[in-house]
C-alpha positions as CSV (number, residue, x, y, z in Angstrom):
1,M,5.9,-22.1,-30.1
2,S,8.2,-21.8,-33.0
3,Q,10.5,-19.2,-33.5
4,D,8.4,-18.0,-36.9
5,A,5.4,-17.1,-34.8
6,I,7.7,-15.6,-32.1
7,T,8.4,-13.5,-34.9
8,G,4.6,-12.6,-35.5
9,Y,4.2,-11.3,-32.6
10,E,7.2,-9.6,-32.1
11,Q,5.6,-7.6,-36.0
12,V,2.5,-6.0,-33.6
13,D,2.6,-2.1,-33.9
14,E,1.1,0.2,-30.7
15,S,-2.8,-0.3,-31.7
16,W,-2.4,-4.4,-31.7
17,I,-1.1,-3.1,-28.0
18,K,-3.5,-0.9,-26.7
19,A,-6.7,-2.8,-28.9
20,T,-5.4,-5.9,-26.9
21,E,-5.3,-4.2,-23.3
22,A,-8.5,-2.3,-23.5
23,I,-10.2,-5.5,-24.1
24,D,-12.2,-6.2,-20.5
25,P,-11.2,-10.0,-19.1
26,T,-14.4,-10.8,-17.7
27,K,-16.3,-10.5,-20.4
28,L,-13.0,-12.3,-22.7
29,Y,-13.2,-15.1,-20.3
30,A,-17.5,-15.1,-20.0
31,Y,-17.9,-18.5,-20.8
32,V,-15.4,-20.1,-18.0
33,L,-15.8,-16.9,-15.7
34,D,-18.0,-18.8,-13.3
35,L,-14.9,-21.7,-12.9
36,F,-12.2,-18.9,-11.8
37,P,-11.6,-19.4,-8.0
38,I,-13.6,-17.1,-5.7
39,N,-10.9,-15.8,-4.2
40,F,-7.3,-15.4,-5.9
41,K,-5.5,-13.7,-3.0
42,G,-2.4,-15.6,-2.5
43,L,-2.9,-18.0,-5.5
44,K,-0.2,-18.7,-7.9
45,I,-1.0,-17.9,-11.1
46,L,0.5,-19.0,-14.2
47,D,0.1,-16.8,-17.7
48,L,1.4,-18.0,-20.5
49,G,1.2,-16.2,-23.1
50,A,0.9,-13.5,-21.3
51,A,1.1,-10.6,-24.7
52,S,1.6,-7.6,-22.8
53,G,0.1,-8.6,-19.3
54,R,-3.6,-7.6,-19.7
55,D,-4.8,-11.1,-17.6
56,A,-2.1,-11.0,-15.6
57,A,-2.2,-7.1,-14.3
58,W,-6.1,-7.9,-13.6
59,L,-5.4,-11.2,-11.4
60,A,-2.1,-9.8,-9.4
61,A,-4.5,-6.6,-8.8
62,Q,-6.5,-9.3,-7.3
63,G,-3.8,-10.6,-4.9
64,A,-2.9,-13.6,-7.2
65,R,0.6,-14.3,-7.4
66,V,1.0,-14.3,-11.1
67,T,4.0,-15.2,-13.4
68,A,3.0,-14.1,-16.7
69,V,4.9,-15.8,-19.4
70,E,5.7,-14.0,-22.9
71,P,8.4,-15.1,-25.6
72,A,8.3,-12.0,-27.2
73,E,10.1,-9.3,-26.2
74,N,8.2,-5.9,-27.4
75,L,5.2,-7.7,-25.9
76,R,7.2,-8.3,-22.3
77,S,8.2,-4.8,-22.7
78,A,4.9,-2.9,-22.9
79,G,3.8,-5.4,-20.5
80,Q,6.3,-4.3,-17.8
81,K,5.9,-1.0,-18.1
82,L,2.0,-0.4,-18.4
83,H,1.9,-3.2,-15.0
84,R,5.1,-1.5,-13.6
85,G,3.1,-1.1,-10.5
86,I,1.4,-4.7,-10.3
87,P,3.6,-7.2,-8.7
88,I,4.0,-9.4,-11.6
89,T,6.8,-12.3,-12.7
90,W,8.0,-11.6,-15.8
91,L,9.0,-14.9,-17.9
92,D,11.1,-15.0,-21.2
93,D,10.0,-18.5,-22.3
94,R,7.4,-20.5,-24.4
95,L,5.7,-24.1,-24.7
96,P,6.2,-26.3,-25.2
97,D,9.1,-26.9,-22.9
98,L,8.6,-24.3,-20.0
99,E,11.9,-24.8,-19.2
100,S,12.5,-22.3,-16.7
101,L,10.0,-23.3,-14.7
102,E,11.1,-25.7,-12.3
103,D,8.9,-28.5,-11.5
104,G,8.6,-28.5,-8.5
105,N,6.8,-24.9,-8.8
106,L,3.1,-25.6,-9.1
107,F,0.2,-23.3,-9.6
108,N,-3.5,-23.1,-8.9
109,L,-4.2,-22.0,-11.9
110,I,-3.1,-22.2,-15.6
111,L,-4.3,-19.9,-18.6
112,V,-3.6,-20.6,-21.7
113,T,-5.7,-18.3,-24.2
114,G,-4.7,-18.0,-28.0
115,V,-2.2,-19.4,-27.7
116,W,-2.4,-23.0,-28.7
117,Q,-2.8,-22.8,-32.7
118,H,1.1,-21.6,-32.1
119,L,2.0,-25.0,-31.6
120,D,2.1,-28.1,-34.2
121,E,0.8,-31.1,-33.2
122,A,3.9,-32.9,-31.1
123,D,4.3,-29.9,-29.3
124,Q,1.0,-29.8,-28.8
125,A,1.4,-32.6,-26.8
126,L,4.3,-32.0,-25.2
127,G,2.9,-28.8,-24.3
128,F,0.1,-30.6,-22.3
129,Q,2.4,-32.9,-20.4
130,R,4.5,-29.9,-19.3
131,L,1.1,-28.0,-18.3
132,A,-0.4,-31.1,-16.1
133,Q,3.0,-31.3,-14.7
134,L,2.8,-27.9,-13.7
135,L,-0.9,-28.4,-12.5
136,R,-1.2,-28.0,-8.5
137,S,-3.5,-30.6,-7.3
138,G,-7.2,-29.3,-7.3
139,G,-5.8,-26.7,-9.7
140,R,-7.5,-25.8,-12.9
141,I,-6.3,-25.5,-16.6
142,I,-8.4,-23.0,-18.8
143,M,-7.5,-22.9,-22.2
144,A,-9.0,-20.8,-25.5
145,L,-8.3,-22.6,-28.3
146,R,-8.7,-20.6,-31.3
147,H,-9.6,-22.2,-34.9
148,G,-9.6,-20.5,-38.4
149,A,-7.7,-17.9,-40.2
150,P,-4.5,-16.9,-38.9
151,A,-4.0,-13.2,-38.5
152,N,-1.5,-11.4,-40.1
153,H,1.7,-12.5,-39.0
154,H,0.7,-15.0,-36.9
155,I,1.4,-19.1,-37.8
156,N,-1.6,-21.1,-37.1
157,F,-1.5,-25.5,-36.8
158,P,-5.2,-27.0,-36.2
159,I,-6.5,-27.7,-33.5
160,E,-8.3,-30.9,-32.7
161,T,-10.3,-30.8,-29.5
162,D,-10.9,-34.3,-29.3
163,A,-7.3,-35.3,-28.9
164,L,-6.6,-32.8,-25.7
165,L,-9.9,-34.5,-23.9
166,S,-8.1,-37.9,-25.0
167,W,-5.1,-36.6,-23.4
168,A,-6.6,-34.7,-20.2
169,N,-7.8,-38.5,-19.1
170,A,-5.2,-40.4,-19.7
171,L,-3.5,-37.9,-17.4
172,G,-6.3,-37.9,-15.3
173,L,-7.3,-34.2,-15.5
174,R,-10.8,-34.2,-14.7
175,V,-13.1,-31.9,-17.5
176,L,-15.3,-29.2,-16.3
177,R,-16.1,-27.5,-19.5
178,A,-15.5,-28.0,-22.9
179,K,-17.9,-25.1,-24.8
180,A,-18.0,-24.2,-28.7
181,A,-18.2,-20.4,-29.1
182,P,-17.8,-17.7,-31.6
183,S,-15.6,-15.3,-32.0
184,Q,-15.6,-11.3,-30.4
185,G,-13.9,-9.5,-32.8
186,D,-14.4,-7.9,-36.1
187,W,-12.1,-9.6,-37.8
188,N,-12.6,-13.0,-37.2
189,K,-15.7,-12.9,-37.4
190,A,-15.5,-11.9,-40.6
191,N,-12.9,-15.0,-41.3
192,G,-14.9,-17.6,-40.1
193,V,-12.9,-17.6,-36.6
194,S,-14.1,-20.0,-33.9
195,W,-13.1,-20.8,-30.2
196,T,-12.8,-24.0,-27.7
197,W,-12.6,-23.3,-24.6
198,L,-11.8,-26.0,-22.3
199,V,-11.6,-25.9,-18.2
200,L,-9.7,-29.2,-16.7
201,E,-9.2,-30.1,-13.1
202,K,-6.2,-32.2,-11.7
203,P,-8.3,-33.7,-8.7
204,A,-7.1,-33.0,-5.5
205,A,-4.9,-35.5,-3.2
206,S,-7.5,-37.7,-1.5
């Protein structure tokens, strides 16, 4: 993820954070909610591009052990303040390398929501391999892929969903869902932004 993309998020104001925090995760993840774990207690979850921690807090409040990765200092700081009573491990890191995470630190669930468009083609390939490395057997990756015009201050790259599906196959990940969906936000709707939801699973060891 380029520094320019991170800088774009460092320019967002308090109203952006409030609007983000106001989104109900159960509505946001409606297209894939049935593929989330039934019980989060004790599960290790990695939230990449966690912003101010809305989803991380939602999951941690249900007993998950959540690691929230957010490279924009202002968003990370806001999340730590807004959700200071909830046990979340915050990391200053970024895709594709995620250098602060050890290879043996495996997760049951990895969330990549509205982040992938900030990686160029080469970093998307590297980042996908990194996700597979960090996923526990039987674990799942949930991705929300943004297509279309970037919002203010943001830098977006095209996402080829077919490429991700091909990488998943090459890495032995099962595709549980690939669902095209419209945007929910007014600005996104007006500017032709659409989404693809992917749910991938690493088969449990036999």
